[in-house]
N, C-alpha and C positions, 0 to 999 in steps of 0.2 A: 464431359464438362459439367452437365447439369448435376450429376452426383456430387462433384466437388463443391459446387455452389450450395447444394443442400447441406452438405457436411459443415461448411463454413457458417451457414446460417444457423444451424443447430448449435454449433460451438458458441457463437455469439449470444444466442438465446440462453444457453446454460450459464455462461459467464454473467449475463445480466441478472439472472436469478440469484446469483451468489452475492450480488452487490449489496452493501449495507446502505441504510438510509443515511443521507448526509448529516453530519454533525455540524451544527451551526456554532462556530467559535466566536461569532460576533466580532468585536474589535479586540481580539486577544492581545495580550501583552507582546506576543511575537510579531504582530503586525501582518506582514505580507505572506502570501502563500509560500514563497521561497523560504522565509524564516521558519514557518511552521514545519515544512518538510525537511529543512536542515536539522531541526531538533529531533524530528522523528527518525531520520536516518542515523544521527549520532547515537541515539538511544537504542535503536535496533542493533547497531554495531556493538555498543558497549554491553548490552543486556542479553542479546541472543547469540551473536557470532563470536565475540571475543572470549566469552567463557566456554566456547566450544560445546554448546548444548547439543546433545545427541540428535534432537529433533531437527536441528538446522545444519547438520553435517553434510547432507546431500545438496545443500543450496549455497548460493552466494548472493550478496547484496549488490544491487545496481541502482545507484542514485542518478536520476535525471532531473537535476534541480534547475538547470538553465533551459527552461521551456519557452519556446516562442508561442505556444498555444495558451500560455497563462495558467497551465495546470502542471506545476512541478510534481514529480512523482518519484516514489521509491519502489523498486521491484525486487522480489525475491525470485530468483531463477535457478533452474537446475545447474549445479556446479559443472557437470560434464556437457551441458548443452546451453551455454549462456545466451544463445540467440533463439532458444526455444520459447515456448509459451511460459509466461510467468506463473508462478504458483501463488503469488500474492502481489497485489497492487495497492498502494496507498497513495492518495493524491489530494491536493488542496487547490482550491480556486477561489477567486474573488467573485461574489455574486451580490449585486446591490452594494450595500455598505458593509458586508461582512465576509468572512472567510469560511468556506464550506470544506470540510474534510470528509473523504469517503475512502472505503477500502473494500476490496473484493478479491475473490480467487479461491481455489480449491483448499488452500491451507486453512481458510476460515470455516470450512465445512467439516473439519476434523473435530475430535473431542476437545482439543485445545483451542479451538476457534474462539469461544467466548473470552478466554483469558488473553489471547492475542489481540482481539478487538479492543478489550478494555485497556490493555497496555498502550496500544497505539492512540486511542482516544485521549488518554491522560497525557501522553507525550505531545500530541497535537495541541493540547491546551497549555503546554509549557512545562509539564513535570520533567524532572531530570532524575527520577528514581526508577529503579528496576522493579 
C-alpha cells in the first residue's frame, strides 16, 4: 500500500512540475472561465483535431465545461484509454477580479510544447485563428 501511495505522490509531483505559470487574462472579452474554456475547446477541435494532425491522432478531446469547482477544463486524453491520465489539461478559474488560465501535462514537455502553449494562450485571450 505504501508503494502505491509513493507512486501516486511522485506522479502528482511530476505533473505539478509540468504546470505552466497562470496567465492572467484580466477581464478578457470572453468574461467567465466557462467562456474562455469554450473558446479554447472550439479552437483545439478546429485547429488540432478536425484537420487530423498526426500529432493528435492518438488522442481525443474531452471538454469539462460545466464544473462545480469553478475550474472548467479541457483535457486531451489517450483515444484508446479515455479514462486514463490526461496528456494535456487546460483550465481557467476566477481569482479576485480576473480570470486565470493554466495548462499542464506531458504534451507540453515535447518539442511542440511551446507552440501548443502559445496557441492555447492566444485562444484563451479570445483569438479564433489557428
